[in-house]
N, CA, C and O atoms as CSV, one atom per row, in Angstrom:
chain,resi,resn,atom,element,x,y,z
A,1,MET,N,N,0.669,-1.264,-0.053
A,1,MET,CA,C,-0.136,0.002,-0.119
A,1,MET,C,C,1.071,1.130,0.084
A,1,MET,O,O,1.030,2.153,-0.599
A,2,LEU,N,N,1.831,0.980,0.760
A,2,LEU,CA,C,2.872,2.039,0.636
A,2,LEU,C,C,3.134,3.087,-0.616
A,2,LEU,O,O,3.139,4.318,-0.595
A,3,ASN,N,N,3.411,1.922,-2.011
A,3,ASN,CA,C,3.687,2.514,-2.977
A,3,ASN,C,C,2.416,3.194,-3.320
A,3,ASN,O,O,2.596,4.333,-3.751
A,4,ILE,N,N,1.494,2.908,-3.266
A,4,ILE,CA,C,0.077,3.183,-3.940
A,4,ILE,C,C,-0.072,4.914,-3.181
A,4,ILE,O,O,-0.491,5.961,-3.674
A,5,TYR,N,N,0.377,4.654,-2.054
A,5,TYR,CA,C,0.186,6.277,-1.224
A,5,TYR,C,C,1.172,7.054,-2.148
A,5,TYR,O,O,0.805,8.105,-2.675
A,6,LYS,N,N,2.210,6.633,-2.316
A,6,LYS,CA,C,3.714,7.489,-2.953
A,6,LYS,C,C,3.131,7.789,-4.440
A,6,LYS,O,O,3.415,8.859,-4.977
A,7,LEU,N,N,2.288,6.805,-5.119
A,7,LEU,CA,C,2.223,7.430,-6.214
A,7,LEU,C,C,0.862,8.436,-6.649
A,7,LEU,O,O,0.601,9.219,-7.562
A,8,ILE,N,N,0.112,7.862,-5.298
A,8,ILE,CA,C,-1.051,9.252,-5.307
A,8,ILE,C,C,-0.493,10.497,-5.002
A,8,ILE,O,O,-0.829,11.485,-5.655
A,9,THR,N,N,0.158,10.558,-4.271
A,9,THR,CA,C,0.901,11.687,-3.650
A,9,THR,C,C,1.416,12.515,-4.657
A,9,THR,O,O,1.266,13.735,-4.713
A,10,THR,N,N,2.245,11.562,-5.730
A,10,THR,CA,C,2.904,12.289,-6.453
A,10,THR,C,C,2.288,12.847,-7.609
A,10,THR,O,O,2.669,13.880,-8.160
A,11,GLN,N,N,1.309,12.125,-7.969
A,11,GLN,CA,C,0.359,12.765,-9.145
A,11,GLN,C,C,-0.492,13.697,-8.363
A,11,GLN,O,O,-0.578,14.777,-8.947
A,12,LEU,N,N,-1.064,13.663,-7.396
A,12,LEU,CA,C,-1.808,15.183,-7.003
A,12,LEU,C,C,-0.704,16.257,-6.819
A,12,LEU,O,O,-1.161,17.345,-7.170
A,13,LYS,N,N,0.536,16.350,-6.411
A,13,LYS,CA,C,1.265,17.197,-6.331
A,13,LYS,C,C,1.173,17.974,-7.553
A,13,LYS,O,O,1.434,19.175,-7.607
A,14,THR,N,N,0.874,17.408,-8.330
A,14,THR,CA,C,1.177,18.033,-9.824
A,14,THR,C,C,0.172,19.482,-10.225
A,14,THR,O,O,0.256,20.330,-11.114
A,15,ILE,N,N,-0.822,19.247,-9.032
A,15,ILE,CA,C,-2.079,20.247,-9.345
A,15,ILE,C,C,-1.460,21.264,-8.784
A,15,ILE,O,O,-1.765,22.317,-9.345
A,16,ASN,N,N,-0.529,21.427,-7.692
A,16,ASN,CA,C,-0.327,22.679,-7.038
A,16,ASN,C,C,-1.596,22.947,-6.095
A,16,ASN,O,O,-2.141,24.051,-6.109
A,17,ILE,N,N,-2.002,22.015,-5.363
A,17,ILE,CA,C,-2.786,22.230,-4.416
A,17,ILE,C,C,-2.377,21.418,-3.203
A,17,ILE,O,O,-1.885,20.338,-3.532
A,18,PRO,N,N,-2.440,21.632,-1.850
A,18,PRO,CA,C,-2.003,20.705,-0.717
A,18,PRO,C,C,-2.633,19.678,-0.943
A,18,PRO,O,O,-3.719,19.605,-1.518
A,19,ALA,N,N,-1.992,18.805,-0.503
A,19,ALA,CA,C,-2.871,17.476,-0.513
A,19,ALA,C,C,-2.583,16.583,0.421
A,19,ALA,O,O,-1.374,16.412,0.580
A,20,TYR,N,N,-3.440,15.820,1.237
A,20,TYR,CA,C,-2.995,15.239,2.286
A,20,TYR,C,C,-3.822,13.554,2.161
A,20,TYR,O,O,-4.829,13.255,1.519
A,21,ALA,N,N,-3.017,12.756,2.965
A,21,ALA,CA,C,-3.541,11.239,3.062
A,21,ALA,C,C,-4.283,11.126,4.608
A,21,ALA,O,O,-3.825,11.244,5.745
A,22,ASP,N,N,-5.537,10.863,4.127
A,22,ASP,CA,C,-6.460,10.343,5.338
A,22,ASP,C,C,-7.151,11.321,5.702
A,22,ASP,O,O,-8.328,11.429,5.358
A,23,LEU,N,N,-6.288,12.558,6.770
A,23,LEU,CA,C,-6.789,13.587,7.277
A,23,LEU,C,C,-6.234,14.585,7.187
A,23,LEU,O,O,-5.036,14.496,6.917
A,24,PHE,N,N,-6.810,15.937,7.359
A,24,PHE,CA,C,-5.809,16.976,7.274
A,24,PHE,C,C,-5.099,17.351,8.634
A,24,PHE,O,O,-5.916,17.642,9.507
A,25,PRO,N,N,-4.035,17.403,8.951
A,25,PRO,CA,C,-3.240,17.471,10.247
A,25,PRO,C,C,-3.942,18.384,10.946
A,25,PRO,O,O,-4.430,19.352,10.362
A,26,LEU,N,N,-4.076,18.218,12.169
A,26,LEU,CA,C,-4.743,18.876,13.234
A,26,LEU,C,C,-4.041,19.706,13.733
A,26,LEU,O,O,-4.626,20.651,14.262
A,27,ASN,N,N,-2.623,19.687,13.761
A,27,ASN,CA,C,-1.921,20.894,14.387
A,27,ASN,C,C,-1.501,21.875,13.090
A,27,ASN,O,O,-0.537,22.634,13.196
A,28,GLU,N,N,-2.401,21.794,11.695
A,28,GLU,CA,C,-1.940,23.032,10.636
A,28,GLU,C,C,-3.437,23.455,10.991
A,28,GLU,O,O,-4.358,22.916,11.604
A,29,THR,N,N,-3.215,24.949,10.167
A,29,THR,CA,C,-4.077,25.928,10.246
A,29,THR,C,C,-4.512,25.794,8.649
A,29,THR,O,O,-3.732,25.897,7.702
A,30,LYS,N,N,-5.934,25.541,8.570
A,30,LYS,CA,C,-6.432,24.905,7.060
A,30,LYS,C,C,-6.234,26.371,6.185
A,30,LYS,O,O,-6.364,27.477,6.709
A,31,ILE,N,N,-5.939,26.174,4.935
A,31,ILE,CA,C,-5.748,27.479,4.279
A,31,ILE,C,C,-6.446,26.508,2.929
A,31,ILE,O,O,-6.223,25.378,2.495
A,32,TYR,N,N,-7.405,27.640,2.556
A,32,TYR,CA,C,-8.251,26.586,1.295
A,32,TYR,C,C,-7.716,27.256,-0.079
A,32,TYR,O,O,-7.481,28.458,-0.206
A,33,PRO,N,N,-7.556,26.215,-1.145
A,33,PRO,CA,C,-8.355,25.198,-1.452
A,33,PRO,C,C,-7.150,23.863,-0.495
A,33,PRO,O,O,-6.009,24.064,-0.079
A,34,TYR,N,N,-7.770,22.915,-0.440
A,34,TYR,CA,C,-6.654,21.859,-0.235
A,34,TYR,C,C,-7.803,20.531,-0.818
A,34,TYR,O,O,-8.954,20.636,-1.242
A,35,ILE,N,N,-6.848,19.190,-0.606
A,35,ILE,CA,C,-7.355,17.774,-0.872
A,35,ILE,C,C,-7.100,16.690,0.055
A,35,ILE,O,O,-5.953,16.253,0.152
A,36,VAL,N,N,-7.877,16.295,0.624
A,36,VAL,CA,C,-7.320,14.966,1.317
A,36,VAL,C,C,-8.129,13.642,0.489
A,36,VAL,O,O,-9.233,13.533,-0.044
A,37,TYR,N,N,-7.175,12.892,0.651
A,37,TYR,CA,C,-7.511,11.415,-0.047
A,37,TYR,C,C,-7.351,10.138,0.768
A,37,TYR,O,O,-6.355,9.776,1.393
A,38,ASN,N,N,-8.336,9.625,0.661
A,38,ASN,CA,C,-8.106,8.155,1.724
A,38,ASN,C,C,-8.595,7.011,0.955
A,38,ASN,O,O,-9.219,7.165,-0.095
A,39,PHE,N,N,-8.301,5.768,1.500
A,39,PHE,CA,C,-8.745,4.648,0.898
A,39,PHE,C,C,-9.685,3.843,2.090
A,39,PHE,O,O,-9.271,3.467,3.186
A,40,GLN,N,N,-11.259,3.671,1.471
A,40,GLN,CA,C,-12.240,3.009,2.328
A,40,GLN,C,C,-11.910,1.663,2.474
A,40,GLN,O,O,-12.271,1.105,3.510
A,41,ASN,N,N,-11.354,1.098,1.718
A,41,ASN,CA,C,-10.997,-0.572,1.974
A,41,ASN,C,C,-10.080,-1.134,1.459
A,41,ASN,O,O,-9.657,-0.368,0.593
A,42,THR,N,N,-9.496,-2.050,1.472
A,42,THR,CA,C,-8.587,-2.762,0.624
A,42,THR,C,C,-8.820,-4.048,0.851
A,42,THR,O,O,-8.808,-4.657,1.920
A,43,ASN,N,N,-9.091,-4.524,-0.525
A,43,ASN,CA,C,-9.438,-6.080,-0.933
A,43,ASN,C,C,-8.172,-6.988,-1.816
A,43,ASN,O,O,-7.995,-6.977,-3.034
A,44,THR,N,N,-7.659,-7.487,-1.135
A,44,THR,CA,C,-6.976,-8.339,-2.142
A,44,THR,C,C,-7.444,-9.606,-2.521
A,44,THR,O,O,-8.025,-10.422,-1.806
A,45,VAL,N,N,-7.105,-9.713,-3.849
A,45,VAL,CA,C,-7.346,-10.968,-4.849
A,45,VAL,C,C,-6.487,-11.533,-5.347
A,45,VAL,O,O,-5.978,-11.141,-6.398
A,46,ASN,N,N,-6.118,-12.583,-4.725
A,46,ASN,CA,C,-4.846,-13.454,-4.986
A,46,ASN,C,C,-3.639,-12.625,-5.723
A,46,ASN,O,O,-2.681,-12.294,-5.024
A,47,PHE,N,N,-3.650,-12.368,-6.759
A,47,PHE,CA,C,-2.625,-11.491,-7.443
A,47,PHE,C,C,-2.915,-9.822,-7.542
A,47,PHE,O,O,-2.087,-9.138,-8.144
A,48,ALA,N,N,-3.936,-9.275,-7.026
A,48,ALA,CA,C,-4.501,-7.928,-7.071
A,48,ALA,C,C,-4.882,-7.480,-6.085
A,48,ALA,O,O,-5.522,-8.238,-5.355
A,49,ASP,N,N,-4.646,-6.008,-5.623
A,49,ASP,CA,C,-5.830,-5.319,-4.684
A,49,ASP,C,C,-6.395,-4.675,-5.077
A,49,ASP,O,O,-5.981,-3.978,-6.003
A,50,LEU,N,N,-7.732,-4.548,-4.554
A,50,LEU,CA,C,-8.842,-3.562,-5.228
A,50,LEU,C,C,-9.245,-2.559,-4.342
A,50,LEU,O,O,-10.014,-2.724,-3.396
A,51,ASN,N,N,-8.712,-1.529,-4.671
A,51,ASN,CA,C,-9.094,-0.289,-3.439
A,51,ASN,C,C,-10.113,0.828,-3.867
A,51,ASN,O,O,-10.333,1.150,-5.035
A,52,LEU,N,N,-10.571,1.253,-3.001
A,52,LEU,CA,C,-11.812,2.078,-3.369
A,52,LEU,C,C,-10.804,3.459,-2.479
A,52,LEU,O,O,-10.405,3.418,-1.315
A,53,MET,N,N,-10.627,4.483,-3.402
A,53,MET,CA,C,-10.146,5.890,-3.427
A,53,MET,C,C,-11.102,7.310,-3.251
A,53,MET,O,O,-11.689,7.822,-4.203
A,54,GLU,N,N,-11.136,7.765,-2.057
A,54,GLU,CA,C,-11.811,8.834,-1.995
A,54,GLU,C,C,-11.084,9.886,-1.968
A,54,GLU,O,O,-10.273,9.945,-1.044
A,55,ILE,N,N,-11.129,10.901,-2.835
A,55,ILE,CA,C,-10.620,12.443,-3.006
A,55,ILE,C,C,-11.764,13.318,-2.406
A,55,ILE,O,O,-12.948,13.153,-2.699
A,56,ASP,N,N,-11.354,14.161,-1.636
A,56,ASP,CA,C,-12.154,15.443,-1.109
A,56,ASP,C,C,-11.437,16.733,-1.383
A,56,ASP,O,O,-10.390,17.059,-0.825
A,57,VAL,N,N,-12.121,17.493,-2.344
A,57,VAL,CA,C,-11.675,18.939,-2.872
A,57,VAL,C,C,-12.369,19.723,-1.923
A,57,VAL,O,O,-13.594,19.678,-2.033
A,58,TRP,N,N,-11.903,20.440,-1.007
A,58,TRP,CA,C,-12.406,21.651,-0.364
A,58,TRP,C,C,-11.801,22.851,-0.455
A,58,TRP,O,O,-10.605,23.137,-0.397
A,59,SER,N,N,-12.886,23.611,-0.622
A,59,SER,CA,C,-12.737,25.200,-1.088
A,59,SER,C,C,-13.603,26.247,-0.390
A,59,SER,O,O,-14.684,25.770,-0.045
A,60,LYS,N,N,-13.461,27.381,-0.120
A,60,LYS,CA,C,-13.769,28.427,0.560
A,60,LYS,C,C,-14.109,29.726,-0.218
A,60,LYS,O,O,-14.487,30.771,0.311
A,61,SER,N,N,-13.874,29.464,-1.907
A,61,SER,CA,C,-14.379,30.420,-2.514
A,61,SER,C,C,-15.944,30.638,-2.771
A,61,SER,O,O,-16.726,29.689,-2.812
A,62,THR,N,N,-16.279,31.788,-2.917
A,62,THR,CA,C,-17.630,32.275,-3.188
A,62,THR,C,C,-18.210,31.799,-4.426
A,62,THR,O,O,-19.431,31.780,-4.577
A,63,SER,N,N,-17.291,31.363,-5.443
A,63,SER,CA,C,-17.514,30.735,-7.013
A,63,SER,C,C,-17.219,29.389,-6.764
A,63,SER,O,O,-16.473,28.866,-5.935
A,64,MET,N,N,-18.151,28.793,-7.884
A,64,MET,CA,C,-18.104,27.058,-7.692
A,64,MET,C,C,-16.643,26.787,-8.883
A,64,MET,O,O,-16.115,25.677,-8.956
A,65,VAL,N,N,-16.189,27.906,-9.677
A,65,VAL,CA,C,-15.412,27.618,-10.505
A,65,VAL,C,C,-13.899,27.313,-10.011
A,65,VAL,O,O,-13.033,26.918,-10.792
A,66,GLU,N,N,-13.655,27.555,-8.526
A,66,GLU,CA,C,-12.479,26.892,-7.886
A,66,GLU,C,C,-12.733,25.388,-7.737
A,66,GLU,O,O,-11.995,24.526,-8.215
A,67,VAL,N,N,-13.735,25.178,-7.101
A,67,VAL,CA,C,-13.858,23.567,-6.624
A,67,VAL,C,C,-13.697,22.738,-7.922
A,67,VAL,O,O,-12.946,21.782,-8.115
A,68,GLU,N,N,-14.766,23.451,-8.949
A,68,GLU,CA,C,-14.940,22.693,-10.390
A,68,GLU,C,C,-13.628,22.274,-10.902
A,68,GLU,O,O,-13.368,21.143,-11.312
A,69,THR,N,N,-12.761,23.350,-10.842
A,69,THR,CA,C,-11.291,23.641,-11.885
A,69,THR,C,C,-10.456,22.653,-11.144
A,69,THR,O,O,-9.623,22.013,-11.786
A,70,ILE,N,N,-10.591,22.455,-9.831
A,70,ILE,CA,C,-9.577,21.568,-9.020
A,70,ILE,C,C,-9.975,19.628,-9.480
A,70,ILE,O,O,-9.322,18.653,-9.853
A,71,ALA,N,N,-11.627,19.988,-9.108
A,71,ALA,CA,C,-11.704,18.539,-9.519
A,71,ALA,C,C,-11.710,17.937,-10.832
A,71,ALA,O,O,-11.797,16.734,-11.077
A,72,GLU,N,N,-11.585,19.138,-11.864
A,72,GLU,CA,C,-11.691,18.408,-13.412
A,72,GLU,C,C,-9.874,18.088,-13.492
A,72,GLU,O,O,-9.395,17.140,-14.115
A,73,SER,N,N,-9.283,18.836,-12.923
A,73,SER,CA,C,-7.785,18.353,-12.878
A,73,SER,C,C,-7.654,17.062,-12.211
A,73,SER,O,O,-6.995,16.228,-12.832
A,74,ILE,N,N,-8.075,16.756,-11.225
A,74,ILE,CA,C,-8.164,15.379,-10.520
A,74,ILE,C,C,-8.445,14.495,-11.713
A,74,ILE,O,O,-7.688,13.779,-12.369
A,75,ASP,N,N,-9.961,14.779,-11.836
A,75,ASP,CA,C,-10.571,13.464,-12.720
A,75,ASP,C,C,-9.469,13.171,-14.128
A,75,ASP,O,O,-9.355,12.048,-14.618
A,76,GLU,N,N,-8.755,14.322,-14.618
A,76,GLU,CA,C,-8.355,14.241,-15.738
A,76,GLU,C,C,-6.639,13.051,-15.318
A,76,GLU,O,O,-6.010,12.295,-16.058
A,77,ILE,N,N,-6.477,13.344,-14.143
A,77,ILE,CA,C,-5.092,12.466,-13.704
A,77,ILE,C,C,-5.719,10.924,-13.340
A,77,ILE,O,O,-4.988,9.959,-13.562
A,78,PHE,N,N,-6.999,10.716,-12.813
A,78,PHE,CA,C,-7.290,9.539,-12.159
A,78,PHE,C,C,-8.565,8.693,-12.920
A,78,PHE,O,O,-9.051,7.599,-12.631
A,79,LYS,N,N,-8.867,9.547,-13.893
A,79,LYS,CA,C,-9.784,8.975,-14.697
A,79,LYS,C,C,-9.496,7.266,-15.577
A,79,LYS,O,O,-10.338,6.372,-15.663
A,80,SER,N,N,-8.334,7.241,-16.027
A,80,SER,CA,C,-7.712,6.105,-16.502
A,80,SER,C,C,-6.128,6.165,-16.006
A,80,SER,O,O,-5.308,6.086,-16.921
A,81,LEU,N,N,-5.783,6.253,-15.109
A,81,LEU,CA,C,-4.058,6.211,-14.637
A,81,LEU,C,C,-3.446,4.928,-15.154
A,81,LEU,O,O,-4.114,3.902,-15.020
A,82,LEU,N,N,-2.569,4.877,-15.577
A,82,LEU,CA,C,-1.680,3.205,-15.570
A,82,LEU,C,C,-0.353,3.883,-15.413
A,82,LEU,O,O,0.070,4.929,-15.905
A,83,TYR,N,N,0.196,3.009,-14.595
A,83,TYR,CA,C,1.469,3.493,-14.044
A,83,TYR,C,C,2.029,1.857,-13.803
A,83,TYR,O,O,1.436,0.905,-13.297
A,84,ASN,N,N,3.350,1.948,-14.354
A,84,ASN,CA,C,4.319,0.699,-14.064
A,84,ASN,C,C,5.572,0.928,-13.647
A,84,ASN,O,O,6.184,1.937,-13.997
A,85,ASP,N,N,6.213,-0.222,-12.652
A,85,ASP,CA,C,7.454,0.137,-12.294
A,85,ASP,C,C,7.988,-1.170,-12.228
A,85,ASP,O,O,7.617,-2.159,-12.859
A,86,VAL,N,N,8.975,-1.063,-11.326
A,86,VAL,CA,C,9.729,-2.536,-11.174
A,86,VAL,C,C,8.701,-3.645,-10.008
A,86,VAL,O,O,8.703,-4.874,-10.086
A,87,ASN,N,N,7.993,-2.933,-9.113
A,87,ASN,CA,C,7.419,-3.330,-7.777
A,87,ASN,C,C,5.978,-3.241,-8.201
A,87,ASN,O,O,5.380,-3.887,-7.340
A,88,ILE,N,N,5.212,-2.841,-8.961
A,88,ILE,CA,C,3.924,-2.639,-8.931
A,88,ILE,C,C,3.344,-2.152,-10.378
A,88,ILE,O,O,4.035,-1.397,-11.062
A,89,PHE,N,N,2.181,-2.555,-10.792
A,89,PHE,CA,C,1.649,-2.313,-12.175
A,89,PHE,C,C,0.129,-1.607,-10.893
A,89,PHE,O,O,-0.326,-2.134,-9.878
A,90,VAL,N,N,-0.229,-0.310,-11.561
A,90,VAL,CA,C,-1.407,0.488,-11.129
A,90,VAL,C,C,-2.208,0.831,-11.966
A,90,VAL,O,O,-1.643,1.613,-12.731
A,91,LYS,N,N,-3.691,0.599,-12.365
A,91,LYS,CA,C,-4.868,1.158,-12.853
A,91,LYS,C,C,-5.862,1.692,-12.353
A,91,LYS,O,O,-6.401,1.021,-11.473
A,92,THR,N,N,-6.507,3.074,-12.687
A,92,THR,CA,C,-7.408,3.367,-11.459
A,92,THR,C,C,-8.628,3.752,-12.817
A,92,THR,O,O,-8.404,3.933,-14.014
A,93,TYR,N,N,-9.737,3.774,-12.172
A,93,TYR,CA,C,-10.800,4.029,-12.927
A,93,TYR,C,C,-12.019,4.370,-12.306
A,93,TYR,O,O,-12.488,3.678,-11.403
A,94,ARG,N,N,-12.542,5.357,-12.717
A,94,ARG,CA,C,-13.983,5.901,-12.092
A,94,ARG,C,C,-14.784,4.759,-11.238
A,94,ARG,O,O,-14.853,3.569,-11.546
A,95,ASN,N,N,-15.313,5.323,-10.212
A,95,ASN,CA,C,-16.107,4.426,-9.429
A,95,ASN,C,C,-17.381,4.740,-9.793
A,95,ASN,O,O,-17.469,5.583,-10.685
A,96,LYS,N,N,-18.650,4.183,-9.238
A,96,LYS,CA,C,-19.939,4.921,-9.816
A,96,LYS,C,C,-20.892,5.019,-8.566
A,96,LYS,O,O,-21.160,4.009,-7.916
A,97,PRO,N,N,-21.370,6.190,-8.262
A,97,PRO,CA,C,-20.918,7.333,-8.730
A,97,PRO,C,C,-19.540,7.841,-8.466
A,97,PRO,O,O,-18.975,7.735,-7.378
A,98,TYR,N,N,-19.030,8.406,-9.542
A,98,TYR,CA,C,-17.717,8.966,-8.910
A,98,TYR,C,C,-17.687,10.510,-8.706
A,98,TYR,O,O,-16.543,10.962,-8.669
A,99,ARG,N,N,-18.612,11.349,-8.576
A,99,ARG,CA,C,-18.486,12.763,-8.604
A,99,ARG,C,C,-19.939,12.732,-7.668
A,99,ARG,O,O,-21.052,12.341,-8.022
A,100,LEU,N,N,-19.488,13.309,-6.307
A,100,LEU,CA,C,-20.235,13.689,-5.552
A,100,LEU,C,C,-20.251,15.676,-4.890
A,100,LEU,O,O,-19.261,16.370,-4.659
A,101,LYS,N,N,-21.387,15.977,-4.790
A,101,LYS,CA,C,-21.584,17.266,-4.264
A,101,LYS,C,C,-21.772,17.455,-2.907
A,101,LYS,O,O,-22.912,17.246,-2.491
A,102,LEU,N,N,-20.778,17.862,-1.981
A,102,LEU,CA,C,-20.919,17.463,-0.793
A,102,LEU,C,C,-20.978,19.047,0.022
A,102,LEU,O,O,-20.574,19.131,1.182
A,103,ASP,N,N,-21.386,19.962,-0.532
A,103,ASP,CA,C,-21.345,21.518,0.174
A,103,ASP,C,C,-21.498,21.538,1.566
A,103,ASP,O,O,-22.400,20.849,2.044
A,104,GLU,N,N,-20.763,22.219,2.323
A,104,GLU,CA,C,-21.488,22.535,3.942
A,104,GLU,C,C,-21.865,24.013,3.673
A,104,GLU,O,O,-21.014,24.897,3.564
A,105,GLU,N,N,-22.979,24.186,3.591
A,105,GLU,CA,C,-23.363,25.514,3.403
A,105,GLU,C,C,-23.310,26.427,4.448
A,105,GLU,O,O,-23.294,27.640,4.239
A,106,GLU,N,N,-23.271,25.769,5.926
A,106,GLU,CA,C,-22.921,26.820,7.048
A,106,GLU,C,C,-21.748,27.670,7.085
A,106,GLU,O,O,-21.696,28.817,7.529
A,107,ASN,N,N,-20.925,27.070,6.634
A,107,ASN,CA,C,-19.504,27.337,6.872
A,107,ASN,C,C,-19.307,28.224,5.179
A,107,ASN,O,O,-18.422,29.067,5.032
A,108,GLY,N,N,-19.800,28.031,4.598
A,108,GLY,CA,C,-19.513,28.320,3.300
A,108,GLY,C,C,-18.175,27.838,2.374
A,108,GLY,O,O,-17.350,28.376,1.635
A,109,ILE,N,N,-18.535,26.270,2.962
A,109,ILE,CA,C,-17.420,25.722,2.258
A,109,ILE,C,C,-17.986,24.502,1.166
A,109,ILE,O,O,-18.902,23.686,1.264
A,110,LYS,N,N,-16.976,24.794,0.076
A,110,LYS,CA,C,-17.778,23.638,-0.949
A,110,LYS,C,C,-16.734,22.776,-1.273
A,110,LYS,O,O,-15.515,22.920,-1.372
A,111,ARG,N,N,-17.717,21.594,-1.454
A,111,ARG,CA,C,-16.772,20.203,-1.245
A,111,ARG,C,C,-17.340,19.644,-2.720
A,111,ARG,O,O,-18.286,20.178,-3.300
A,112,ARG,N,N,-16.549,18.384,-3.274
A,112,ARG,CA,C,-16.397,17.619,-4.078
A,112,ARG,C,C,-15.945,16.309,-3.567
A,112,ARG,O,O,-15.155,16.194,-2.630
A,113,GLN,N,N,-16.337,15.576,-4.049
A,113,GLN,CA,C,-15.651,14.204,-3.738
A,113,GLN,C,C,-16.072,13.275,-4.949
A,113,GLN,O,O,-17.170,13.010,-5.439
A,114,LEU,N,N,-14.543,12.812,-5.296
A,114,LEU,CA,C,-14.204,12.150,-6.386
A,114,LEU,C,C,-13.861,10.695,-5.762
A,114,LEU,O,O,-13.353,10.436,-4.672
A,115,ARG,N,N,-14.358,9.703,-6.937
A,115,ARG,CA,C,-14.276,8.320,-6.338
A,115,ARG,C,C,-13.875,7.480,-7.540
A,115,ARG,O,O,-14.376,7.451,-8.664
A,116,TYR,N,N,-12.550,6.605,-6.882
A,116,TYR,CA,C,-12.024,6.133,-7.889
A,116,TYR,C,C,-11.445,4.504,-7.381
A,116,TYR,O,O,-10.952,4.327,-6.267
A,117,VAL,N,N,-11.601,3.428,-8.373
A,117,VAL,CA,C,-11.258,2.168,-7.805
A,117,VAL,C,C,-9.388,2.271,-8.262
A,117,VAL,O,O,-9.072,2.805,-9.325
A,118,VAL,N,N,-8.580,1.836,-7.544
A,118,VAL,CA,C,-7.708,1.709,-7.545
A,118,VAL,C,C,-6.869,-0.136,-7.831
A,118,VAL,O,O,-6.556,-0.821,-6.857
A,119,LYS,N,N,-6.710,-0.490,-8.886
A,119,LYS,CA,C,-6.366,-1.768,-8.961
A,119,LYS,C,C,-4.640,-1.755,-9.111
A,119,LYS,O,O,-4.029,-1.034,-9.900
A,120,ALA,N,N,-4.029,-2.719,-8.170
A,120,ALA,CA,C,-2.798,-2.627,-8.185
A,120,ALA,C,C,-2.213,-3.796,-8.135
A,120,ALA,O,O,-2.381,-4.338,-7.042
A,121,TYR,N,N,-1.435,-4.557,-9.071
A,121,TYR,CA,C,-0.858,-5.822,-9.261
A,121,TYR,C,C,0.740,-5.716,-8.663
A,121,TYR,O,O,1.518,-4.822,-8.995
A,122,LYS,N,N,1.033,-6.713,-7.802
A,122,LYS,CA,C,2.353,-6.479,-7.039
A,122,LYS,C,C,2.994,-7.504,-8.148
A,122,LYS,O,O,2.250,-8.295,-8.728
A,123,LYS,N,N,4.321,-7.465,-8.406
A,123,LYS,CA,C,5.227,-8.104,-9.270
A,123,LYS,C,C,6.087,-9.013,-8.632
A,123,LYS,O,O,6.925,-9.633,-9.287
């Protein structure tokens, strides 16, 4: 799993928005926008791992443009990512439904959740 976390973090860094695995660090002040990703489950099937990855985009912009632009950038990366190195082969594809609107109106926070299946083959 560590190889997958490294891969996801590297891919998200290309968007130039702070990205965190699992949770936003409690000791840091939240600066919007930011991304949090996690894996809801890990299923091992003999030669492959199937993982449901959820990516949350958080924004405080008054416009929908920021959160939607970031979500589109993430989707361009993960809708059909193929990665191969000496240790692992990874393929990602959209889960259904793959895009959810989870705005928090009380706090003025705009949020999108993107869901992908990450299939990893160990070599």
